[in-house]
C-alpha positions in Angstrom: -7.6 -22.7 -4.2 -11.4 -22.7 -4.6 -13.9 -23.7 -7.1 -15.1 -27.2 -7.7 -13.4 -30.5 -7.8 -13.4 -32.0 -11.3 -16.3 -34.3 -12.1 -13.7 -37.0 -13.1 -12.0 -36.9 -9.7 -15.4 -36.8 -7.9 -16.6 -39.8 -9.9 -13.5 -41.7 -9.0 -14.0 -40.9 -5.3 -17.6 -42.1 -5.4 -16.6 -45.3 -7.2 -13.9 -46.0 -4.6 -16.4 -45.3 -1.8 -18.9 -47.8 -3.4 -16.2 -50.5 -3.7 -14.9 -50.0 -0.2 -11.4 -48.6 -1.0 -9.9 -47.6 2.3 -8.8 -44.1 3.5 -11.6 -42.2 1.7 -12.0 -39.8 4.7 -8.4 -38.7 4.3 -8.7 -38.5 0.5 -11.8 -36.3 0.7 -10.4 -34.2 3.5 -7.4 -33.5 1.2 -9.7 -32.5 -1.6 -11.6 -30.2 0.7 -8.4 -28.4 1.5 -8.1 -27.7 -2.2 -11.8 -27.2 -2.9 -13.3 -25.9 0.4 -16.5 -24.6 -1.3 -17.4 -27.8 -3.1 -20.8 -28.9 -1.6 -20.4 -32.3 -3.2 -17.2 -33.0 -1.3 -18.8 -31.8 2.0 -21.8 -34.1 1.4 -19.5 -37.2 0.7 -17.3 -36.3 3.7 -20.3 -35.9 5.9 -21.8 -39.2 4.8 -18.6 -41.0 5.5 -18.2 -39.4 8.9 -21.8 -40.4 9.9 -21.0 -44.0 8.7 -17.9 -43.9 10.9 -19.9 -42.9 13.9 -18.4 -39.4 14.0 -21.9 -37.9 14.1 -21.2 -34.3 15.1 -18.6 -33.9 12.4 -20.8 -35.6 9.9 -23.7 -33.3 10.8 -21.5 -30.3 10.4 -20.3 -31.4 7.0 -23.8 -32.2 5.8 -25.0 -28.8 7.0 -22.1 -27.1 5.2 -23.0 -28.9 2.0 -26.6 -27.6 2.2 -25.3 -24.1 3.1 -23.1 -24.0 0.1 -25.7 -25.5 -2.2 -29.2 -25.1 -0.8 -30.8 -26.8 -3.8 -28.6 -29.9 -3.7 -31.4 -32.4 -3.1 -29.6 -35.5 -1.8 -27.5 -33.4 0.6 -30.6 -31.7 1.9 -32.4 -35.1 2.2 -29.5 -36.7 4.1 -29.2 -33.7 6.5 -32.9 -33.9 7.2 -32.8 -37.6 7.7 -29.9 -37.1 10.1 -31.8 -34.4 12.0 -34.9 -36.6 12.2 -33.0 -39.6 13.5 -31.2 -37.3 16.0 -34.6 -36.1 17.4 -34.5 -32.7 15.8 -37.9 -33.1 14.2 -38.6 -29.4 13.7 -35.2 -28.9 12.0 -35.7 -31.9 9.8 -39.1 -30.6 8.7 -37.6 -27.3 7.8 -34.7 -28.9 5.9 -37.1 -31.2 4.0 -39.3 -28.3 3.1 -37.2 -27.2 0.2 -37.6 -30.7 -1.3 -41.3 -30.0 -1.9 -40.2 -28.2 -5.1 -39.1 -31.5 -6.6 -41.5 -33.1 -9.1 -44.2 -35.4 -7.6 -42.6 -38.5 -9.1 -39.1 -37.8 -7.7 -38.0 -40.5 -5.3 -36.7 -38.0 -2.7 -40.1 -36.4 -2.6 -41.7 -39.8 -1.8 -39.1 -40.5 0.8 -39.8 -37.1 2.5 -43.5 -37.8 2.3 -42.9 -41.1 4.0 -40.8 -39.6 6.7 -43.4 -37.0 7.4 -45.9 -39.8 7.9 -43.4 -41.4 10.3 -43.4 -38.2 12.4 -47.2 -38.5 12.6 -47.1 -42.3 13.4 -48.9 -43.0 10.2 -47.0 -46.3 9.6 -49.2 -47.4 6.6 -48.4 -44.0 5.0 -44.7 -44.5 5.7 -44.7 -47.9 4.0 -46.7 -46.7 1.0 -44.6 -43.6 0.3 -41.2 -45.3 1.0 -42.1 -48.3 -1.3 -43.1 -45.9 -4.0 -39.8 -44.0 -3.6 -37.9 -47.2 -3.8 -39.7 -48.1 -7.0 -38.8 -44.7 -8.5 -35.1 -44.6 -7.2 -32.6 -46.0 -9.7 -30.1 -43.2 -8.9 -29.1 -43.9 -5.3 -29.5 -47.6 -4.6 -27.9 -47.7 -1.1 -30.6 -45.2 0.1 -33.2 -47.8 -0.9 -31.7 -50.1 1.7 -32.1 -47.5 4.4 -35.7 -46.9 3.5 -36.3 -50.7 3.5 -35.1 -50.8 7.1 -37.6 -48.1 8.0 -40.4 -50.1 6.3 -39.5 -53.2 8.2 -39.7 -51.4 11.5 -43.1 -49.9 10.6 -44.4 -53.3 9.6 -43.4 -54.6 13.0 -45.1 -51.6 14.6 -48.4 -52.3 12.8 -48.2 -56.0 13.7 -47.5 -57.6 10.4 -45.1 -57.9 7.5 -46.1 -57.3 3.9 -43.1 -58.9 2.3 
């Protein structure tokens, strides 16, 4: 009743999430009943809950994923991003801190650097770091869209658009 969900099942869940197959919350919740210690499932569940506007539950699931697997980079990044957008700047910075161990050329590290610039109102730094992260990220393309939205807002704040 514990352990990890098989990679095959997990890949099918991710594929169904990406193609918009309905009832994924229920499906992942059922898998969590069988595999309650699988950080990957908690991460996916939390991501879906946040998308569905169930923010407190989503936060709890993302936090659980990071508790179970402290070195799970995308879960840690998403938790930190959620904390930052919820006004929990100190918590976000603490959560992001562990990502400093990623290689300099890792997209998540660039995204974190950009978000740290955002905290300091260094909008040019935000844009430069997030654009570099997008350039490096071929692993999680939907995340690039989120970072582009932040870039657009920063461009508005500095009074111009760079394309």
